[in-house]
C-alpha positions in Angstrom: 0.0 0.1 0.1 0.9 3.7 -0.6 2.2 5.7 2.6 2.0 8.9 0.7 -1.3 10.2 1.9 -2.0 7.7 4.5 -2.9 8.5 8.0 -1.4 6.6 10.9 -1.5 5.6 14.5 1.6 4.6 16.2 1.4 3.5 19.8 4.2 4.2 22.3 5.3 6.9 20.3 7.2 9.2 22.6 10.8 7.8 22.3 12.9 5.1 20.7 11.4 2.9 17.7 7.9 4.4 18.0 9.3 8.0 17.5 11.3 6.7 14.7 8.3 5.4 13.2 6.2 8.6 13.6 9.1 10.2 11.8 9.8 7.5 8.8 5.8 7.8 7.9 6.0 11.6 8.1 9.1 11.3 6.0 7.4 9.2 3.5 4.4 11.5 2.7 1.8 10.4 5.4 -0.9 13.2 5.3 -1.2 13.0 9.6 0.5 10.8 12.0 -1.3 10.2 15.5 1.2 9.7 18.1 -0.3 7.4 20.8 1.1 8.7 23.9 0.1 8.2 27.5 1.0 12.0 28.5 0.3 14.0 25.4 0.9 17.2 27.0 4.6 16.1 27.5 4.9 15.2 23.5 7.0 18.3 22.0 7.9 16.3 18.6 6.6 18.6 15.9 4.8 17.1 13.1 2.6 14.3 14.5 -0.7 14.9 16.6 -0.3 13.4 20.0 -3.4 11.6 21.1 -3.4 10.3 24.6 -3.3 6.3 24.7 -2.5 3.9 27.1 -2.8 0.6 25.7 -3.7 -1.1 28.9 -6.8 1.5 29.2 -9.8 0.4 27.1 -11.8 3.6 27.3 -8.6 5.0 26.0 -8.1 2.5 23.3 -11.9 3.5 22.5 -11.6 7.1 22.4 -8.5 6.8 20.4 -10.4 4.7 17.8 -12.8 7.4 17.9 -10.7 10.3 17.2 -8.2 8.3 14.3 -11.4 7.1 12.3 -9.6 8.0 9.5 -6.4 6.0 10.3 -5.1 3.7 7.4 -2.1 2.5 9.3 -1.9 1.2 12.7 1.4 0.4 14.2 1.3 -1.6 17.7 4.7 -0.4 18.8 4.0 0.1 22.8 5.8 -2.4 24.7 7.8 -2.8 28.1 10.7 -4.9 29.7 9.6 -5.2 33.2 9.7 -8.7 34.2 11.9 -11.1 36.7 14.6 -13.5 35.9 13.6 -16.8 35.7 14.2 -18.3 39.4 14.0 -15.2 41.4 11.9 -12.2 41.4 8.2 -11.4 41.9 6.0 -11.8 38.9 4.6 -8.5 38.5 6.7 -7.4 36.0 6.2 -10.6 34.1 2.0 -10.1 34.3 2.8 -6.3 33.1 4.4 -7.3 30.0 1.6 -9.6 29.0 -0.7 -6.7 29.8 1.0 -4.4 27.6 2.8 -6.6 24.8 0.2 -8.7 24.4 -3.4 -7.8 25.6 -2.7 -4.2 24.5 -1.7 -4.9 20.9 -4.7 -7.4 20.9 -7.3 -4.5 22.3 -5.9 -2.0 20.0 -6.0 -4.3 16.9 -9.5 -5.4 18.0 -10.6 -1.7 18.1 -9.1 -0.4 14.8 -9.9 -3.3 12.8 -13.3 -1.9 11.6 -11.6 1.3 10.9 -8.8 -0.4 8.8 -11.7 -2.2 7.2 -13.7 1.0 6.3 -10.3 2.5 4.6 -10.3 -0.4 2.3 -8.2 -2.8 4.7 -5.0 -0.8 5.3 -2.0 -2.0 7.3 -1.4 -3.3 10.8 1.9 -3.8 11.9 3.1 -5.2 15.1 6.8 -4.5 16.5 7.6 -8.0 17.6 11.3 -9.2 18.3 13.9 -11.9 18.0 13.0 -12.5 21.6 9.3 -14.1 19.9 11.3 -17.1 18.8 14.0 -17.5 21.3 13.9 -16.9 25.2 16.6 -16.4 27.5 16.8 -17.0 31.2 17.5 -13.4 31.8 14.3 -12.5 30.1 12.0 -15.1 30.1 8.6 -13.1 30.6 9.5 -10.4 27.9 10.0 -13.4 25.7 6.9 -15.2 26.5 5.0 -12.1 26.0 6.4 -11.4 22.4 6.2 -15.1 21.4 2.1 -14.4 22.4 2.2 -11.2 20.6 3.8 -13.0 17.4 1.1 -15.8 17.6 -1.4 -13.1 18.0 0.3 -11.7 14.9 -0.5 -14.6 12.9 -4.0 -15.0 14.0 -4.6 -11.5 12.9 -3.1 -12.0 9.5 -5.4 -15.2 9.0 -8.6 -13.4 10.4 -8.1 -9.9 8.4 -7.1 -11.2 5.2 -10.5 -10.9 3.9 -11.3 -7.3 4.9 -7.8 -6.3 2.8 -5.6 -5.7 5.9 -2.1 -6.3 5.3 -0.7 -7.5 8.4 3.1 -7.4 9.4 5.1 -8.5 12.0 8.6 -6.7 12.5 11.4 -8.8 13.9 15.0 -7.6 15.0 17.6 -8.3 17.9 18.9 -5.1 20.4 18.0 -1.6 19.3 19.3 1.5 20.5 16.7 2.6 22.8 16.7 3.7 26.3 15.6 0.1 27.7 19.1 -0.8 26.6 21.7 1.5 27.2 23.2 -1.0 29.7 23.5 -3.7 27.0 26.9 -4.4 25.7 25.7 -5.8 22.4 25.6 -4.6 18.8 22.4 -2.4 18.4 20.2 -1.3 15.4 19.1 2.4 15.0 15.4 2.9 15.4 15.8 4.8 11.8 16.8 1.4 10.4 14.1 -0.3 12.1 11.7 2.3 10.8 13.0 2.3 7.3 12.8 -1.3 7.0 9.2 -1.2 8.0 8.1 1.2 5.9 9.3 -0.7 3.0 7.5 -3.7 3.7 4.4 -1.7 3.9 5.0 -0.3 0.7 5.9 -3.9 -0.9 2.8 -5.8 0.9 5.3 -7.6 2.7 3.9 -9.4 6.0 7.2 -9.9 7.6 10.1 -7.7 8.5 13.5 -9.3 9.4 15.6 -5.9 10.1 19.0 -7.3 11.1 21.0 -10.3 10.7 20.3 -11.7 14.2 16.4 -11.5 13.1 17.3 -13.6 10.0 19.4 -16.2 11.6 17.0 -17.1 14.3 14.2 -17.0 11.8 15.8 -19.3 9.5 17.0 -21.5 12.8 13.1 -21.9 13.8 13.0 -25.2 11.2 16.1 -26.9 12.3 17.1 -28.8 15.3 16.4 -27.6 18.7 20.2 -27.2 19.4 20.7 -24.4 17.0 18.4 -21.7 19.2 19.4 -23.8 22.5 22.9 -25.3 22.3 23.4 -28.3 25.0 27.1 -27.3 25.2 
């Protein structure tokens, strides 16, 4: 589909990948971009229109769907990493991750599916992760939430096909954001994530493998288990 002239909504748009999505959409000619944020009064980015949206608040989601009833592209980017390690720590953060990353994406997708249908299908983009496919003992609950989000994305792809909606899943390894400042690993620039996602939308591609890590892990899914989880 064409991004030029489109109207888009991006959740979790205040910084990082979400803000990069907003900038990329406008750079490619989107007519309007709604920036879904928890505190619109603190959003100072010129260009996008701030829209109050906590993806765990169903009243706010319903209000956002009414306000952004002209949306032709919806990008589910809002996400958190707050869970415990595998064998210690309270599970409250894990529940929060599922609430935001999985159920929040589900709720926003439900609310905006009719909106997209009213505009010839449009595109629904879910910001996923390599963690959708490979878990670790450091971030098991985050990986579980992203795995659930990937499963949801596949279900949405089938369910929304008849109404003509392109459903895109975006996978990437470490990204240079506030959440990864202490991670000593190679990282992808958020602008690269956004650029590759815009390319996928414009070429009707259902899956984006942003970096080499995503491509390697995706390929390993069809191989023996020890490709992802070495035993030695």
